[in-house]
C-alpha positions as a printed NumPy array, in Angstrom:
array([[-38.211, 177.908, 143.353],
       [-39.363, 175.442, 146.031],
       [-42.897, 175.376, 144.587],
       [-41.614, 174.497, 141.157],
       [-39.497, 171.605, 142.633],
       [-42.457, 170.306, 144.641],
       [-44.705, 170.396, 141.524],
       [-42.139, 168.558, 139.538],
       [-41.749, 165.929, 142.3  ],
       [-45.538, 165.516, 142.367],
       [-45.724, 165.027, 138.649],
       [-42.83 , 162.618, 138.779],
       [-44.428, 160.495, 141.473],
       [-47.788, 160.588, 139.597],
       [-46.084, 159.196, 136.557],
       [-44.245, 156.573, 138.65 ],
       [-47.586, 155.628, 140.262],
       [-49.234, 155.288, 136.778],
       [-46.372, 153.09 , 135.553],
       [-46.736, 150.915, 138.638],
       [-50.519, 150.545, 138.249],
       [-50.043, 149.755, 134.487],
       [-47.374, 147.164, 135.335],
       [-49.6  , 145.569, 137.965],
       [-52.542, 145.309, 135.629],
       [-50.357, 143.943, 132.855],
       [-48.922, 141.341, 135.181],
       [-52.402, 140.359, 136.357],
       [-53.568, 139.972, 132.716],
       [-50.479, 137.797, 131.998],
       [-51.195, 135.718, 135.113],
       [-54.889, 135.244, 133.964],
       [-53.671, 134.212, 130.493],
       [-51.25 , 131.708, 132.038],
       [-53.993, 130.085, 134.133],
       [-56.317, 129.928, 131.062],
       [-53.608, 128.335, 128.968],
       [-52.816, 125.719, 131.632],
       [-56.403, 124.833, 131.809],
       [-56.502, 124.389, 128.01 ],
       [-53.397, 122.091, 128.22 ],
       [-54.95 , 120.002, 130.959],
       [-58.325, 119.766, 129.118],
       [-56.477, 118.371, 126.066],
       [-54.711, 115.855, 128.407],
       [-58.02 , 114.38 , 129.455],
       [-59.183, 113.727, 125.898],
       [-58.901, 110.148, 124.536],
       [-56.659, 109.408, 121.513],
       [-59.875, 108.976, 119.435],
       [-60.899, 112.511, 120.255],
       [-57.64 , 113.831, 119.105],
       [-57.193, 111.561, 116.089],
       [-56.527, 113.479, 112.911],
       [-56.157, 110.433, 110.603],
       [-59.818, 110.518, 109.417],
       [-59.221, 114.138, 108.404],
       [-55.871, 113.215, 106.68 ],
       [-57.626, 110.399, 104.684],
       [-60.333, 112.835, 103.453],
       [-57.77 , 115.509, 102.655],
       [-55.428, 113.142, 100.772],
       [-58.339, 111.933,  98.581],
       [-58.855, 115.555,  97.448],
       [-55.254, 116.38 ,  96.899],
       [-53.294, 114.128,  94.58 ],
       [-49.644, 113.936,  95.577],
       [-47.574, 113.703,  92.359],
       [-44.358, 112.391,  93.791],
       [-43.135, 109.39 ,  95.728],
       [-42.65 , 109.94 ,  99.424],
       [-39.084, 109.519, 100.764],
       [-38.448, 106.649, 103.062],
       [-38.009, 108.473, 106.397],
       [-38.02 , 106.182, 109.414],
       [-37.371, 106.613, 113.141],
       [-38.308, 105.085, 116.477],
       [-39.887, 107.166, 119.222],
       [-40.408, 105.194, 122.371],
       [-41.357, 101.707, 121.379],
       [-43.08 , 102.765, 118.188],
       [-41.563, 102.873, 114.651],
       [-42.699, 105.529, 112.246],
       [-42.2  , 105.338, 108.482],
       [-43.369, 108.069, 106.106],
       [-43.416, 105.63 , 103.134],
       [-45.06 , 102.616, 104.845],
       [-47.536, 104.35 , 107.153],
       [-47.747, 108.087, 106.062],
       [-50.871, 108.807, 108.196],
       [-49.31 , 107.564, 111.422],
       [-46.166, 109.531, 110.51 ],
       [-48.087, 112.727, 109.781],
       [-50.163, 112.424, 112.977],
       [-47.073, 111.893, 115.025],
       [-45.344, 115.005, 113.564],
       [-48.55 , 116.942, 114.102],
       [-48.828, 115.877, 117.827],
       [-45.179, 116.658, 118.596],
       [-45.519, 120.024, 116.807],
       [-48.547, 120.703, 118.957],
       [-46.469, 119.836, 122.06 ],
       [-43.817, 122.362, 120.962],
       [-46.342, 125.07 , 120.155],
       [-48.456, 124.716, 123.38 ],
       [-45.428, 124.821, 125.655],
       [-43.694, 127.542, 123.703],
       [-46.822, 129.723, 124.327],
       [-46.79 , 128.758, 128.032],
       [-43.176, 129.74 , 128.331],
       [-43.723, 133.009, 126.442],
       [-46.581, 133.947, 128.716],
       [-44.593, 133.224, 131.849],
       [-41.425, 134.794, 130.643],
       [-43.229, 137.841, 129.212],
       [-45.172, 138.345, 132.391],
       [-42.14 , 138.259, 134.558],
       [-40.191, 140.535, 132.221],
       [-43.106, 142.951, 132.257],
       [-42.463, 143.273, 136.03 ],
       [-38.795, 144.061, 135.221],
       [-37.444, 140.846, 136.811],
       [-33.988, 139.745, 135.816],
       [-33.713, 137.819, 132.538],
       [-32.101, 134.664, 134.039],
       [-34.715, 134.492, 136.756],
       [-37.445, 134.767, 134.145],
       [-35.902, 132.001, 132.059],
       [-35.549, 129.676, 135.049],
       [-39.049, 130.308, 136.34 ],
       [-40.559, 129.932, 132.79 ],
       [-38.784, 126.609, 132.164],
       [-39.597, 125.353, 135.682],
       [-43.234, 126.132, 135.044],
       [-43.113, 124.249, 131.715],
       [-41.437, 121.253, 133.435],
       [-44.053, 121.197, 136.237],
       [-47.097, 121.581, 133.89 ],
       [-45.715, 119.093, 131.338],
       [-45.057, 116.526, 134.078],
       [-48.578, 116.937, 135.451],
       [-49.842, 116.79 , 131.846],
       [-48.125, 113.462, 131.232],
       [-49.373, 112.144, 134.549],
       [-52.998, 113.058, 133.623],
       [-52.583, 111.29 , 130.279],
       [-52.051, 107.968, 132.109],
       [-55.726, 107.965, 132.917],
       [-56.985, 108.82 , 129.439],
       [-58.066, 105.949, 127.237],
       [-55.359, 104.78 , 124.661],
       [-53.019, 107.687, 125.588],
       [-49.384, 106.977, 126.408],
       [-47.509, 108.886, 129.068],
       [-43.721, 109.277, 128.498],
       [-40.888, 111.331, 129.901],
       [-39.757, 111.916, 126.365],
       [-42.733, 114.254, 125.819],
       [-41.603, 116.282, 128.792],
       [-38.295, 116.774, 126.988],
       [-40.21 , 117.864, 123.857],
       [-42.265, 120.263, 125.984],
       [-39.101, 121.748, 127.509],
       [-37.652, 122.218, 124.006],
       [-40.839, 124.027, 123.035],
       [-40.456, 126.191, 126.164],
       [-36.856, 127.114, 125.125],
       [-38.062, 127.952, 121.664],
       [-40.866, 130.121, 123.034],
       [-38.494, 132.138, 125.224],
       [-36.019, 132.526, 122.277],
       [-38.816, 133.772, 119.986],
       [-40.142, 136.173, 122.613],
       [-36.657, 137.546, 123.354],
       [-35.835, 137.766, 119.659],
       [-39.055, 139.684, 118.894],
       [-38.48 , 142.017, 121.849],
       [-34.928, 142.692, 120.567],
       [-36.193, 143.495, 117.041],
       [-38.962, 145.757, 118.283],
       [-36.508, 147.651, 120.488],
       [-34.17 , 148.084, 117.56 ],
       [-37.079, 149.461, 115.334],
       [-38.178, 151.816, 118.031],
       [-34.633, 153.057, 118.684],
       [-34.151, 153.794, 114.939],
       [-37.407, 155.685, 114.881],
       [-36.567, 157.739, 117.841],
       [-33.155, 158.495, 116.404],
       [-34.608, 159.572, 113.006],
       [-37.168, 161.782, 114.74 ],
       [-34.475, 163.476, 116.889],
       [-32.346, 163.978, 113.692],
       [-35.202, 165.994, 112.08 ]])
């Protein structure tokens, strides 16, 4: 009887050790991806506005595609610049593209940080706070770096956009995780019923 218990304990500790090793490797991979993503963000920060300008591409694309309707007159001010879809559609489209890129880039960063921490079974609130703090720090450094790039503007508003992107990234990650768990739970329940 004691031999069976010892064997079961050894098997249990072996599985625990395997889980721990898997979690450690998973966390290290997440950490590596976070570092790579931060380097990508900072490399984009050092580019001039001419290097990131998509208006020449928009001009070429608009010549190929004929828009058969009149654009609505959407206008707004961001910082000291006014954007108008009807009057300056290329500036408007480029602005939307740039801010969408901010949202996407920082959503991915937040997902990587949040996911890496959740993989280590850290509490949800701690993961959210750390992920958003990381987004805030990296976004602030990003805006600081942009001050030294030609024709780039550095603004605290973009840090707010980046934080919004981080919140969206965490929400998407948590939502997908919830859906996947529900699907797996249903599959397990259907297998057990058979």
